[in-house]
C-alpha positions in Angstrom: -20.4 -31.6 47.1 -20.6 -28.4 45.0 -17.5 -26.9 43.3 -18.1 -23.2 43.0 -14.6 -21.9 42.3 -11.8 -22.7 39.9 -9.4 -23.0 42.8 -11.2 -26.1 44.2 -9.4 -29.4 44.2 -11.0 -32.2 42.2 -10.8 -35.7 43.6 -11.0 -38.7 41.2 -11.7 -42.1 42.7 -9.1 -44.6 41.6 -9.6 -48.4 41.0 -8.1 -49.2 44.4 -10.7 -47.0 46.2 -8.3 -44.1 46.9 -8.7 -40.6 45.5 -6.3 -38.8 43.4 -6.3 -35.0 43.7 -6.3 -32.8 40.5 -6.5 -29.1 40.0 -6.6 -27.0 36.9 -2.9 -26.2 36.9 -2.0 -29.9 37.1 -4.4 -30.7 34.3 -3.2 -27.8 32.2 0.4 -29.0 32.6 -0.3 -32.6 31.4 -2.6 -31.9 28.4 -0.7 -31.5 25.3 -2.0 -29.5 22.3 -1.5 -30.6 18.6 1.5 -28.2 18.3 3.3 -29.9 21.2 2.7 -27.1 23.7 0.8 -27.8 26.9 -2.5 -26.1 27.8 -0.6 -24.3 30.6 1.8 -22.8 28.0 -1.2 -21.6 26.0 -2.8 -20.1 29.1 0.4 -18.4 30.0 0.8 -17.0 26.5 -2.8 -15.8 26.6 -2.3 -14.2 30.0 0.7 -12.4 28.7 -1.1 -11.2 25.6 -4.1 -10.0 27.5 -2.0 -8.1 29.9 -0.6 -6.1 27.0 2.9 -7.2 27.8 4.9 -9.8 25.9 8.1 -11.3 27.3 11.2 -10.0 25.5 14.4 -11.9 25.5 17.6 -10.4 24.1 20.2 -12.8 22.7 23.3 -12.3 20.6 22.8 -14.7 17.7 20.3 -16.9 15.9 22.0 -20.0 17.5 21.2 -18.6 21.0 17.6 -17.9 19.9 17.3 -21.5 18.6 18.7 -22.8 21.9 15.9 -21.4 24.0 14.3 -24.4 25.7 10.6 -24.8 25.1 9.7 -21.1 24.4 6.1 -20.1 25.3 3.8 -19.1 22.5 4.0 -15.3 22.1 7.6 -15.0 23.3 9.4 -12.2 21.5 13.2 -12.5 21.0 15.5 -9.7 19.8 18.6 -11.1 18.2 21.4 -8.6 18.1 23.3 -10.2 15.2 20.7 -12.0 13.0 22.9 -12.3 10.0 22.6 -16.1 10.1 19.0 -15.6 9.0 19.1 -15.7 5.2 16.6 -12.9 5.0 18.8 -10.6 7.1 22.0 -9.2 5.6 23.3 -7.5 8.8 22.1 -6.2 12.1 19.3 -7.1 14.5 16.0 -8.8 14.0 13.0 -9.5 16.2 11.2 -12.8 16.2 7.9 -14.1 17.7 7.4 -17.8 18.6 4.0 -19.0 17.3 4.3 -22.4 18.9 5.9 -24.0 15.8 8.2 -21.5 14.2 10.1 -18.3 14.8 8.4 -15.5 12.8 10.5 -12.5 11.9 8.5 -9.4 12.9 11.1 -6.6 12.4 14.7 -6.1 11.5 17.3 -3.3 11.6 17.8 -3.1 7.9 14.3 -3.2 6.6 11.0 -5.1 6.7 10.5 -7.8 4.0 7.0 -7.8 2.6 5.6 -10.3 0.2 2.2 -8.9 -0.8 -0.4 -10.5 -3.0 -2.4 -8.0 -5.1 -5.8 -9.7 -4.5 -5.2 -9.6 -0.7 -4.6 -5.9 -0.4 -7.4 -4.2 1.4 -8.6 -1.0 -0.4 -6.7 -1.7 -3.5 -7.6 0.1 -6.8 -10.1 -1.8 -9.0 -7.5 -1.7 -11.9 -5.4 -4.8 -12.4 -1.7 -4.5 -11.6 -1.0 -5.0 -15.3 -3.2 -2.0 -16.2 -1.4 0.1 -13.5 2.0 -1.0 -14.8 0.9 0.1 -18.3 -0.3 3.5 -17.0 3.1 4.1 -15.4 4.8 3.4 -18.8 2.3 5.7 -20.6 2.4 8.5 -18.0 4.1 10.9 -20.3 2.9 9.8 -23.7 1.0 12.4 -25.9 -1.1 11.7 -29.0 0.4 14.8 -30.5 4.0 13.9 -29.8 5.1 14.6 -33.4 3.8 18.2 -33.1 5.3 18.7 -29.6 8.7 17.5 -30.9 8.8 20.4 -33.3 8.9 22.9 -30.4 12.5 23.9 -29.5 14.5 26.8 -28.2 17.5 28.6 -29.6 19.4 31.2 -27.6 16.5 31.4 -25.1 13.9 32.1 -27.8 11.2 29.6 -28.6 10.9 28.0 -32.0 8.4 25.9 -33.9 9.7 23.6 -36.6 12.9 25.7 -36.8 11.1 29.0 -37.1 11.2 31.6 -34.3 7.9 32.0 -32.5 7.1 35.7 -32.2 6.0 36.9 -28.8 3.9 40.0 -28.5 0.4 41.1 -29.1 -1.2 38.4 -31.2 -4.6 40.0 -31.2 -5.1 43.8 -31.4 -8.3 45.7 -31.3 -7.6 49.2 -32.5 -8.8 51.8 -35.0 -5.1 52.3 -36.1 -2.9 49.6 -37.5 -0.7 48.1 -34.7 3.0 48.5 -35.2 4.3 45.7 -33.0 2.1 42.9 -34.1 3.9 39.7 -35.4 3.2 38.0 -38.7 0.0 36.0 -38.4 -1.4 38.2 -35.7 -5.0 39.3 -35.8 -6.1 43.0 -36.0 -9.7 43.8 -35.3 -10.5 47.2 -36.6 -13.8 48.6 -35.4 -16.0 49.8 -38.3 -17.0 53.4 -38.0 -20.5 54.3 -39.1 
């Protein structure tokens, strides 16, 4: 007798000569997985995930979340006051049941992340210690002693306590420039 659909009943002959009827939903309900859930629970969670919709339950407290009887894998619970969770100071949090534990997926105050440098995709090739040192050195100059001599008095720049003259530092003229500061350069063309 061929079985060509999953909805077909399966008959198993018993020791007394009678047949016991089984179908997939019955079998799925009695087979227990290593995490304690039944195969049917896993199928239901898979159907929910595949459909793109997850069940969302809203409760007031962590105690109410913990009192949910036999939650299906993939169930999402929004706890309005999750302050009994040590990682939540105040406000709501969202949890996902993975078959063994409630995993926090979001919260009203922030998201807690615990990242491992080596596990970050696309991370810089520099070590975290090298990056930390670069941050510390981000405004260090090899000529710091020289730069420290630059100052300002009454809006006028100074170098090592001496006013810096602003004006034409380089002049190209046949006549001597009258406004050139001390140390300025004068290029006087030579006439032939």
